[in-house]
Every structure is written in structure tokens, then in C-alpha cells.
VOPAKE-690543 format. One record per atom (N, C-alpha, C): residue in three letters; x, y, z. Coordinates in steps of 0.2 Angstrom, whole numbers, plus 5000, padded with zeros to 4 digits. Each point is the difference from the previous one (the first is absolute). Layout:
N
ALAXYZ/...
END
This chain:
394
MET506249194916/MET500249945004/MET499449995005/ILE499849945000/ILE499449975004/ILE500249955005/LEU499850015006/LEU500249955005/LEU499549955000/GLY500149944998/GLY499549945000/GLY499749995006/ALA500350015006/ALA499749985006/ALA499450045002/CYS500050064996/CYS499450045002/CYS499449994996/THR500049954996/THR499449984996/THR499449995003/GLY500049965006/GLY499449985004/GLY499850075003/LEU500550045003/LEU499850065003/LEU499650044996/SER500250014994/SER499750054995/SER499249984999/CYS499949945001/CYS499249984999/CYS499750025006/TYR500350005006/TYR499750025006/TYR499950075000/LEU500450044997/LEU500050075001/LEU499650034994/ALA499849964995/ALA499650034995/ALA499450045002/VAL499749985005/VAL499450045002/VAL500150075003/ALA500750015002/ALA500250065003/ALA500450044996/SER500050004994/SER500450044996/SER499750014993/ALA500250054996/ALA499850024994/ALA500550004995/LYS499949984994/LYS500550004995/LYS500450074999/PRO500650005000/PRO500450064999/PRO499750044994/ASN500050075001/ASN499750044995/ASN500550064999/PRO500150034994/PRO500550055000/PRO499950065003/ILE499350015002/ILE499850065004/ILE499549985005/LYS500250005006/LYS499649985005/LYS500150045007/SER499549995004/SER500150035007/SER499749955005/ASN500350005006/ASN499849955005/ASN499450035003/GLY499549955002/GLY499450015004/GLY500150005007/SER499550005004/SER500049995007/SER500049935003/SER499949954996/SER499949945003/SER500649954998/ALA499949945003/ALA500549954998/ALA500049984993/ILE499550014996/ILE499949994993/ILE500250064997/ARG500550004995/ARG500250064997/ARG499749994993/HIS499650054998/HIS499650004994/HIS500350064996/ASP500250004994/ASP500250054996/ASP499550044997/LEU500050075001/LEU499550054997/LEU500450064998/CYS499750024994/CYS500450064998/CYS499550044995/CYS500150074999/CYS499650044996/CYS500450064999/PRO499950044995/PRO500350064998/PRO500050055006/ILE500550045001/ILE500150055006/ILE499550064999/GLY499750025005/GLY499650064999/GLY500350065004/GLY499850064999/GLY500350055003/GLY499550055003/TYR500150025006/TYR499550055003/TYR500550065003/SER499650055003/SER500450055003/SER499750015007/GLY500450035004/GLY499750025007/GLY500649985005/VAL499950035006/VAL500549995005/VAL499749985007/LEU500349955003/LEU499849985007/LEU500649975003/SER500250035006/SER500649985004/SER499849985007/MET500449955002/MET499949975007/MET500750005003/SER500050025007/SER500649995004/SER499949955006/MET500449955001/MET499949965006/MET500749985003/SER500050025006/SER500749985003/SER499849995008/LYS500549985003/LYS500049995007/LYS499850065004/ARG500350064998/ARG499950065004/ARG499550054996/GLY499949994994/GLY499650054996/GLY499349985001/LYS499650034997/LYS499349994999/LYS499849984993/ASN499549974999/ASN499749984994/ASN499750064997/THR500250024994/THR499750064997/THR499949994993/VAL499450024997/VAL499849984993/VAL499950074997/VAL500350014995/VAL499950074996/VAL499849984993/ALA499450024998/ALA499749994994/ALA500250054995/GLY500249994994/GLY500150054995/GLY499550014995/ALA500050044996/ALA499550014995/ALA500049964994/GLY499349984998/GLY499949974994/GLY500149925000/GLY499649974996/GLY500149934998/GLY499849955005/ALA499949944997/ALA499849945004/ALA500749975002/SER499949965006/SER500549965002/SER500349944996/LEU500649995000/LEU500249944996/LEU499949945005/THR499849944997/THR499949945004/THR500449944997/TYR500049955003/TYR500449944998/TYR499549974994/ARG499450005001/ARG499549974995/ARG500150054994/GLY500050065001/GLY500150044994/GLY500649994996/ALA500549985004/ALA500749984996/ALA500049934997/GLY499449975001/GLY499949934997/GLY500049945004/VAL500150015007/VAL500049945005/VAL499450005004/ASP499649955000/ASP499450005004/ASP500149955006/ILE500150025006/ILE500249965005/ILE499449965002/ASP499450034999/ASP499349965002/ASP500049944995/ALA500150014994/ALA500049954995/ALA500549945002/GLY500650025002/GLY500549955002/GLY499749965006/SER499750035005/SER499749975006/SER499549954998/GLU499650024995/GLU499449964998/GLU500349944997/LEU500550014996/LEU500349944997/LEU500349955005/VAL500350035005/VAL500249955006/VAL499549965003/ARG499450045001/ARG499449965003/ARG499849954996/ARG500050014993/ARG499749954996/ARG500549944999/ILE500750015000/ILE500549955000/ILE500049965006/ALA499850045006/ALA500049965006/ALA499549955001/LYS499550014996/LYS499449955000/LYS500349934996/MET500450014995/MET500349954997/MET500649965003/ALA500450055004/ALA500649975003/ALA500050035007/PRO499649975005/PRO500050035007/PRO500750005003/GLY500150055004/GLY500650005004/GLY500450064997/ILE499950034994/ILE500450054998/ILE499850075003/GLY500450054998/GLY499950075003/GLY500450025005/GLY500549965002/GLY500550035005/GLY500650034996/PHE500550025004/PHE500650034997/PHE500449944996/GLY500049945003/GLY500349954997/GLY499649944999/GLY500149954996/GLY499749944999/GLY500349945004/PHE499649965003/PHE500249955005/PHE499949934997/LEU500549964999/LEU499949934998/LEU500249955005/PRO499649965003/PRO500149955006/PRO500549954997/LEU500549995004/LEU500549954998/LEU499949945005/ASP500349944998/ASP499949945004/ASP500350005007/ASP500450045001/ASP500350005007/ASP499650055005/GLY499550034997/GLY499650045004/GLY500250085000/SER500550014996/SER500250074999/SER499650024993/TYR500250074998/TYR499750034994/TYR500550024996/LEU499950004993/LEU500350034995/LEU499750074999/VAL500350065001/VAL499750065000/VAL500350044994/ALA499550024995/ALA500350034994/ALA499650064998/SER500350054997/SER499750064998/SER500350024993/MET499650024995/MET500250024994/MET499750074998/ASP500450044997/ASP499950074999/ASP500450034995/GLY499850064998/GLY500450044995/GLY500250075003/VAL500150054996/VAL500250075002/VAL499550054996/GLY499549984997/GLY499650044997/GLY500350054995/THR499650064999/THR500250044995/THR500650055002/LYS500349985006/LYS500650035002/LYS500649994995/LEU499949944996/LEU500449984995/LEU500150054994/MET499450044999/MET500050054995/MET500450065002/LEU500050025006/LEU500550055002/LEU500749985001/ALA500149935001/ALA500749985000/ALA500350004993/LEU499649994995/LEU500250004993/LEU500150084998/GLU499650045003/GLU500050074998/GLU500650035003/THR500249995006/THR500550035004/THR500749964999/GLY499949944997/GLY500749965000/GLY500249975006/ILE499650015005/ILE500249975007/ILE499849935000/LEU500449954998/LEU499849934999/LEU500349955005/ASP500550035004/ASP500449955004/ASP499649995007/THR499550045001/THR499649995007/THR499349974999/ILE499850004994/ILE499349974999/ILE500049925002/GLY500549974999/GLY500149935002/GLY499949995008/ILE500350055004/ILE499950015007/ILE499250005001/ASP499750044997/ASP499250015001/ASP499749934999/LEU500249974994/LEU499749934999/LEU500149955005/VAL500650005003/VAL500149955006/VAL499650025006/ALA500050075001/ALA499750025006/ALA499249995000/MET499750014994/MET499349995000/MET499849935002/SER500449954999/SER499849935001/SER500349985007/VAL500650015002/VAL500349985006/VAL499650045006/ASN499850064999/ASN499650045005/ASN499449965002/ASP499749984994/ASP499349965001/ASP500149935004/VAL500649974998/VAL500149945004/VAL500150015007/VAL500450055002/VAL500250015007/VAL499450025004/THR499550024997/THR499450025004/THR499749945005/SER500249944998/SER499849945004/SER500549985005/GLY500550045000/GLY500649995004/GLY500549954997/THR499949994994/THR500449954996/THR500650034997/LYS500649965000/LYS500650034997/LYS500049974993/PRO500050054995/PRO500149984993/PRO500649964999/LEU500049954996/LEU500649964999/LEU500250004993/GLY499650024995/GLY500250004993/GLY499550044996/PHE500350024994/PHE499650054996/PHE500149984992/LEU499550014996/LEU500049994993/LEU499850064997/ASP500350014994/ASP499850064996/ASP499749984993/TYR499650054998/TYR499849994993/TYR500150074996/TYR500450004995/TYR500250064996/TYR499749994993/SER499650044998/SER499749994993/SER500150074996/THR500149994994/THR500150064996/THR499949984992/GLY499950054996/GLY500049994993/GLY500649984997/HIS500550045002/HIS500749984997/HIS500550015006/LEU500449955001/LEU500449995006/LEU500650054999/ASP500150055004/ASP500550055001/ASP500449975006/VAL500649974998/VAL500449965005/VAL500250055006/ASP500250064998/ASP500350055004/ASP499550025005/VAL499450024998/VAL499450025004/VAL499849945005/ALA500049944997/ALA499849945004/ALA500549995006/GLU500650014998/GLU500549995005/GLU499950055006/LYS499950064998/LYS499950055006/LYS499449985004/VAL499549984997/VAL499449985004/VAL500149945004/ILE500349954997/ILE500249945004/ILE500550015006/LYS500450054999/LYS500550025005/LYS499650035006/GLY499450044999/GLY499650025005/GLY499749945004/ILE499849954996/ILE499649945003/ILE500549975005/VAL500649994997/VAL500549975005/VAL500250045006/ASP500050074999/ASP500150045006/ASP499449995005/GLY499450004997/GLY499449995004/GLY500049945004/CYS500249944997/CYS500149945003/CYS500550015006/LYS500550034999/LYS500550015005/LYS499750045006/GLN499750054999/GLN499750045005/GLN499449965004/SER499749954997/SER499549965003/SER500349975006/GLY500649985000/GLY500349965005/GLY499749935002/CYS499749974994/CYS499849945001/CYS500549955001/LYS499949945003/LYS500549955003/LYS500450045005/GLN500649985000/GLN500550035005/GLN500350074997/SER500050004994/SER500450064997/SER499550034994/ASP500049964995/ASP499750034994/ASP499449954998/CYS499550044997/CYS499449964997/CYS500349974993/ALA499749944999/ALA500349974994/ALA499650024994/LEU500350024995/LEU499750024994/LEU500049934996/LEU499449965000/LEU500049944997/LEU500049994993/GLY499850054997/GLY500050004992/GLY499450044998/GLY499749994994/GLY499550034997/GLY499949994993/GLU499750054997/GLU499849994993/GLU500150074996/THR500450004995/THR500150054995/THR499649994994/ALA499550044999/ALA499549994994/ALA500150054995/GLU500249994994/GLU500050054994/GLU499449984996/MET499550064999/MET499449994997/MET499950054995/PRO500350004994/PRO499950064995/PRO499350014999/GLY499850064999/GLY499350024998/GLY499650015006/LEU500149985006/LEU499650005006/LEU500150075004/TYR500750024999/TYR500250065004/TYR500250054995/ARG500050075002/ARG500250054996/ARG500850005001/GLU500350034995/GLU500850005000/GLU500350025006/GLY500449975003/GLY500350025007/GLY499649985006/ASP499449984999/ASP499649985006/ASP500249935003/PHE499949995006/PHE500149945003/PHE499550005007/ASP499949935002/ASP499650005006/ASP500349955005/LEU499950005006/LEU500349965006/LEU499449975004/CYS500249945002/CYS499649975005/CYS500449965004/GLY499949985006/GLY500449965005/GLY499649965005/CYS500349955002/CYS499749965005/CYS500549985006/ALA499850015006/ALA500449985006/ALA499749955004/VAL500449955002/VAL499749955004/VAL500449995007/GLY499649975005/GLY500449995006/GLY499649945003/ILE500349975006/ILE499749955004/ILE499850025007/ALA499449995002/ALA499850025007/ALA499749945004/LYS500250005006/LYS499849955004/LYS499350025002/LYS499549955001/LYS499350015001/LYS499950045006/ASP500449995006/ASP499950035006/ASP500350075001/SER500350024994/SER500450075000/SER499750054995/VAL499549984997/VAL499750044995/VAL499650065003/ILE500150064998/ILE499750065003/ILE499450014995/ASP499449995003/ASP499450004995/ASP499450055003/GLY500250045005/GLY499550055002/GLY499449975005/LYS500049945001/LYS499449975003/LYS500050025008/ASN500650025003/ASN500050025007/ASN499950075001/ILE499950044994/ILE499950075001/ILE499450025004/ILE500050055004/ILE499550025004/ILE499950085000/ALA499450025002/ALA500050075001/ALA500450035005/GLY500450054999/GLY500550035004/GLY500749994998/ASP500149954996/ASP500749994997/ASP500250064996/ILE500650015000/ILE500350064997/ILE500349994993/LEU499950054996/LEU500350004993/LEU500750035000/ILE500549974998/ILE500650034999/ILE500250004993/GLY500250064997/GLY500150014993/GLY500850014999/LEU500249974995/LEU500750004998/LEU500050054994/PRO500550045000/PRO500050054994/PRO500249974993/SER499750034995/SER500149994993/SER500650044998/SER500249994994/SER500550044997/SER499750054995/GLY499349994999/GLY499750054996/GLY499449964997/VAL499950014994/VAL499449974996/VAL500049925000/HIS500649975000/HIS500249934999/HIS499849984993/SER499549955000/SER499949984993/SER499249994999/ASN499650055002/ASN499350004999/ASN499750064999/GLY499550014996/GLY499750064999/GLY500350044994/PHE500449974996/PHE500450044995/PHE499650024994/SER499449974999/SER499650024995/SER499750075002/LEU499950015006/LEU499750075003/LEU500650045000/VAL500649985002/VAL500650045000/VAL500250034993/ARG499949964995/ARG500150024993/ARG499550064998/SER499449995002/SER499550054999/SER500150065003/VAL500350005006/VAL500250065004/VAL500550034997/LEU500549974998/LEU500650024996/LEU499850044994/GLU499649974996/GLU499850034994/GLU499650075002/GLN499649995005/GLN499650065001/GLN500450065003/SER500649985003/SER500450055003/SER500450044995/GLY500149974995/GLY500550034994/GLY500750005002/LEU500249975006/LEU500750005002/LEU500449944997/SER500650014999/SER500549954998/SER500249965005/LEU500149934998/LEU500349965005/LEU500750025003/LYS500350044996/LYS500750025001/LYS500050065005/GLY499450035001/GLY499950065004/GLY500049985007/LYS500150065004/LYS500049995007/LYS499349985003/LEU500049965005/LEU499349985003/LEU499850065004/PRO499550034999/PRO499750065003/PRO500049995008/GLY500450045004/GLY500149995007/GLY500549965002/GLY500449964995/GLY500549965002/GLY500750024997/ASP500549955001/ASP500650024998/ASP500349954995/ILE499549964997/ILE500249954995/ILE499650014994/THR500149964995/THR499650014994/THR499449965001/ILE499550014995/ILE499449965000/ILE500149934999/ALA500549994995/ALA500249934998/ALA500349975006/GLU500450035004/GLU500349965005/GLU499549995006/ALA499550045001/ALA499549995005/ALA499549944998/LEU499850004993/LEU499649954998/LEU500349934999/MET500650004998/MET500449944999/MET500349975006/ALA500050035006/ALA500349975006/ALA499749935000/PRO500549955001/PRO499849935000/PRO499649985007/THR499549964999/THR499649975005/THR500449975006/VAL499950025006/VAL500349985006/VAL499949925001/ILE500549965001/ILE500049935001/ILE500049995008/TYR499449985003/TYR499950005007/TYR500249945003/VAL500249954997/VAL500149935002/VAL500449995007/LYS500650035000/LYS500449995005/LYS499750045006/GLN499850065000/GLN499750045005/GLN499449965003/VAL499549984996/VAL499449975002/VAL500249935004/LEU500449964997/LEU500249945003/LEU500350015007/ASP500450055000/ASP500350015007/ASP499550025005/LEU499550044998/LEU499550025004/LEU499549945002/VAL499949964995/VAL499649945002/VAL500349965005/SER500749994999/SER500349965005/SER500050025007/LYS499850065001/LYS500050025007/LYS499350005003/GLY499549984996/GLY499349985003/GLY499650065000/GLY499349995000/GLY499550055001/GLY499750024993/VAL500349984994/VAL499750024994/VAL499549954998/LYS499450034999/LYS499449964998/LYS499850004993/GLY500150054997/GLY499850014993/GLY500550054996/ILE500149994994/ILE500450044996/ILE499750014993/ALA500050074998/ALA499750024994/ALA500550044995/HIS500149974994/HIS500450044996/HIS499650054996/ILE500250065000/ILE499650054998/ILE500150024992/THR499749964996/THR500150014993/THR499450034997/GLY499849984994/GLY499450024996/GLY499450005005/GLY499650065001/GLY499550005004/GLY500150045007/GLY500750015001/GLY500250045005/GLY499849985007/LEU500150045005/LEU499849985007/LEU499349985000/THR499550034996/THR499349995001/THR499849934998/GLU500349974995/GLU499849934998/GLU500449955003/ASN500750015001/ASN500449955002/ASN500049985008/ILE499950055004/ILE500049985007/ILE499549965002/PRO499450014998/PRO499449955002/PRO500149934998/ARG500449994995/ARG500149934997/ARG500349955006/VAL500350035005/VAL500349965005/VAL499549995006/PHE499550035000/PHE499550005006/PHE499549955000/PRO499949975006/PRO499449955001/PRO499450044999/GLU499449964999/GLU499450034999/GLU499850055005/GLY499750064999/GLY499750045005/GLY500550055003/LEU500650004997/LEU500550055002/LEU500250054995/GLY500250065002/GLY500250054995/GLY500650045003/ALA500250064998/ALA500550045002/ALA499950075000/LEU500350035005/LEU500050085001/LEU500750024998/ILE500150044995/ILE500650024998/ILE500150075003/TYR500550015004/TYR500150075004/TYR500250054995/LYS499750065001/LYS500250064996/LYS500750025002/ASP500450024995/ASP500650035001/ASP500549965004/SER500049934999/SER500449965004/SER500649984996/TRP500150024994/TRP500649994996/TRP500150054995/GLU500650014998/GLU500250054995/GLU499949984993/VAL499550034996/VAL499949984993/VAL500550034996/PRO500449954996/PRO500550034995/PRO499850054995/ILE500450054999/ILE499950054995/ILE499749984994/VAL500249944997/VAL499849984994/VAL499249995000/PHE499749985005/PHE499349995000/PHE499650075001/LYS500350045003/LYS499750075001/LYS500050034993/TRP500649994996/TRP500050034993/TRP499549974996/LEU499949935000/LEU499549964996/LEU499350035002/GLN499950015006/GLN499350025002/GLN499850074997/GLU500550045001/GLU499950074998/GLU500050014993/ALA500449974996/ALA500150004993/ALA499449974996/GLY499749945003/GLY499449974998/GLY499450015003/ASN500050055004/ASN499350025004/ASN499749935002/ILE500349965003/ILE499849935002/ILE499750015007/GLN499449975001/GLN499750005007/GLN500449965005/ASP499950015006/ASP500349965006/ASP499949934999/SER499349984999/SER499849935000/SER500349974994/GLU500150034995/GLU500349974994/GLU500849995001/MET500350055003/MET500749995001/MET500149945005/ARG499649995005/ARG500149955005/ARG499849934997/ARG499650004995/ARG499849934997/ARG500449984994/THR500550054998/THR500449994994/THR500749995002/PHE500350045005/PHE500750005001/PHE500149985008/ASN500649985001/ASN500249985007/ASN500150065005/MET500050064997/MET500150075004/MET500550005005/GLY500649964998/GLY500650005005/GLY500049945004/ILE499549965000/ILE500049945005/ILE500049944995/GLY500649965000/GLY500049944995/GLY499849945003/MET500049995007/MET499949945003/MET499650025007/VAL499549965002/VAL499750015006/VAL500049945004/LEU500250005007/LEU500049955004/LEU499450015005/VAL499649955001/VAL499550005006/VAL500349965006/VAL500150045005/VAL500349975006/VAL499750015006/SER500249975005/SER499750015007/SER500350065003/SER499750035005/SER500250065003/SER500750005002/GLU500249945004/GLU500749995002/GLU500550004994/ALA499849974995/ALA500549994994/ALA500150074997/ALA499450045000/ALA500050074997/ALA500550045003/ASN500050005007/ASN500550045004/ASN500749984999/ARG500149944999/ARG500749974999/ARG500350024993/ILE499549994995/ILE500250024993/ILE500250074999/LEU499550045003/LEU500250085000/LEU500650025003/ASP500249965006/ASP500650025003/ASP500649974996/ASP499949954997/ASP500649964997/ASP500150034993/VAL499550014996/VAL500050024993/VAL500050074999/GLU500550034997/GLU500150074999/GLU499450034996/LYS499949974994/LYS499550024996/LYS499449955000/ALA499550015004/ALA499449975001/ALA499550045003/TYR499450004998/TYR499550045003/TYR499449965002/ARG499750035006/ARG499349985002/ARG499550034996/ILE499749974995/ILE499650034996/ILE499249995001/GLY499949965005/GLY499349985001/GLY499949955005/GLU499349985000/GLU499949945005/GLU499449964997/VAL499949945002/VAL499549964998/VAL499350015004/ILE499550014996/ILE499350025003/ILE499549954998/SER499549995004/SER499449964998/SER499650044994/ASP499949964995/ASP499750034994/ASP499749944996/ASN499449995000/ASN499749954996/ASN500150004992/ASP500250074998/ASP500150004993/ASP500749994998/LYS500549995005/LYS500749994999/LYS500350064996/GLY499850065002/GLY500250054996/GLY500650045004/ILE500350054996/ILE500550045003/ILE499750075001/THR500150035006/THR499850075002/THR500650045001/TYR500050064997/TYR500550055000/TYR499850055005/GLY500450015005/GLY499750065005/GLY500650025005/
END
């Protein structure tokens, strides 16, 4: 089912999306490029603990090289280079959402994304009714980083052979995700989409998902980070876990560990499947409420590229960030991934959200108010002068 009204929009978004692929993983930039390769295996142990009260400790185990995202088939640097090249042809891209000026001075804000190779675990575990929530979350969370309320969503479901029962479960998740988004006064409108059956392109049982969210922003209300200054505070909103990025590396770790998805998560009280398949948090309602109270200068959705790559995207030239050590509790699933995959700290921070799914850059006054009003929010760092626009952990 194709919505004809989206025809013009699809042309505008073409520079900011890649053709859906049966095996893909999201990168760190607004341009999503599909990359894949066979999974490799290594041995070794490295564990990290980070919490408000505890200390950061790293315990290295014996043997083997560290698993990396590049080793799992995804090259963030290559994705960033592609963005730079495309930006020369289509200036203005690279943010979390694309902006199209309208005649009345407002903007159409749009974002397109998928859920990466988390789909492969959805198929393996049979947990299909929440992957649609992930799909909606990845796009609406990008749109809301500009302070924009998502108004509508379109989906693309492609497969070699249409299994109606499977597709129904997936689309139910999409509908649930739209309801959670709280777009309009009650629900986000699922405008329609496309179901494509393409025999020969996919393996039996495989399918892929892509989605597009749109909203309207008034020119004078857009949050663009231009007013961020050194001394502003970074407020982190917790994630539900891995969300929908880094699953090529997750799958490498899972293979290396030799554990079953049905087995208990080491150190936890749920299964590995439950931990990994927890749906992405939809932050729309919470973020819009915080924005309405003032003091929010920039917002970063922590997706592919982790804290390291995504936070600097909202900074003006010459600014960076200091991330405070032990300022939030890292979920157990990340500690297990790091230990089982012998993954270095820097690689973890550049691949995964590490328990922080959205970061707000706010004034000191707003930071105090948010921390008083919001039960689960963390002061995770501050903006600093840094000509390299980098992230420092300390």
C-alpha cells in the first residue's frame, strides 16, 4: 500500500537513505548505509562496571583479540566518509532529521531508518511483535531532536514470500509504536506504506523493514544547538538496553560466548533474548514535555556511533563535551557484551548507547529543574571548549 502524497517527499529523502537490504546495520550518521560480512569469533574477557555509586573497573581476561564493530562487518568510518561525500552534492544533510522549507516559513521535518540486523534475532527468537516499535522509535526519536512533534509514519515491509501471520505481528508493533509516540493529541497516524514481495532476493523466511516519520516545525521553535555554550549541562535519559544499533557486533559476541538466546543473561534475571529484544524507548512525549518548559538547547538521539559520535552532532563549531565517570548505571546487558566479546571501552562507547538513549543539552537552571522533576534522568556531563568537537570521558 503506497500513499501517493509521499511521492514528492521520497525524492527529497533519497539522499538520506539507502535501499533496504535483507541484512543491514545502522551506522552513526543520518545516512544509513548497509554493510555486512561473515561473523568472526575471538576469545578473551574484559569487563566494566559503571554506576552512580560504584567505580569504573576493568578486568582483562586471558587470550584473544577484542571484538570490534568493524570486525563484525560495519565500518563507521566508511559510513562517515560517505556522508561527507554526499554532503558535497546535497548540502544541509547530516542532522538527525531532514528539513524542507515550506511556503509559510515552517519546515517539514522527516527521518527515515530501519532496525538493522536486530531483525535476524527477531526471526531467531520468534519475538516479532515488538520489532515494529523499534522501527517507529528509530525515526520518531530522530524527528523529536529538533523539538518537532512527529505527525505521521510510513512503513516499508519487504520479503521474498509474504507470510501474512508474520507480517501482521510486525505491523501490530508498528501500530503500537505510533500510539506510544503520542503524535497529534493522542496517536501518531500510520499513514500507510508499502508491502513488497520479491522472490529470489531474500532467503526463505527473511524480511526487512524501513520507516519514515514526518512532522511540521515552526521556524522560531526549532532546536538546532546554535545557542549551546561551554558550561551547559548534558542530561541523559535512560535506554531500555541495546535498542536497535550495534547488532552485528551483538551477534558476533553471542556466537563467541557460545550461549543460547534462551539462556539466562549472566548477572541478570531475564533471558539473553529478552535483554537483547527489549524494544527501543520512544522518547517523544517525554522530550516534548521537557522542551515545553524551556532551557533545552540541543538534543542528540544516541543510535549507531554511540555517545562518542552522536553528541557532537548538535554542537556549534569549537565545542565538545566532558562525560562524567560513574554518572549513570550501565545496564547489565552491556557489561555482559563487553566481557564476553573482550571489547575495549572506546569501542563500546562508539557502538552502543551504554544505557543512555537520548541526551539533552540544557542550561544549568533547566538541568536542576529536570533532575528534580524527572525520576530517571542523569547529569552525565557538560559542554566544554574543544576545537576538535570531541568527547572526553573522565
